[in-house]
C-alpha positions, 0 to 999 in steps of 0.5 A, a space after each residue: 500500500 505504501 508503494 502505491 501511495 508513493 507512486 501516486 504522490 510522485 505522479 501527482 507531483 510530476 503532473 502539477 510540476 508540468 502544468 505551468 500557468 502561462 498567460 496566453 499571447 495577446 494580439 495587439 491589433 485585436 486588443 487595440 480594435 476592441 479598446 477603440 470599439 469600447 471607447 466609441 460605445 462609451 461615447 455614444 452612450 453618454 447622456 446629455 444631462 442638461 437636455 434631460 433636465 430641461 425636458 424634466 423642467 418643461 414637463 413639470 411646468 406643463 403639469 403645473 399649468 394643467 393643474 392651474 387650468 383645472 381650477 
């Protein structure tokens, strides 16, 4: 039994020793393209908060105007 455990231990050590964690090579062109696409998407998704605030103010004014007209 001890011999079997010794063989298993040696096999496990050899298997772990050969399993190096190497980072995969990054394709720099592909990386730059993906960064450019992300930046473009971010720029397109930017919301104009001043316009949104103005629209909200107009909606509030319309609501107030309607409330006054009902009275």
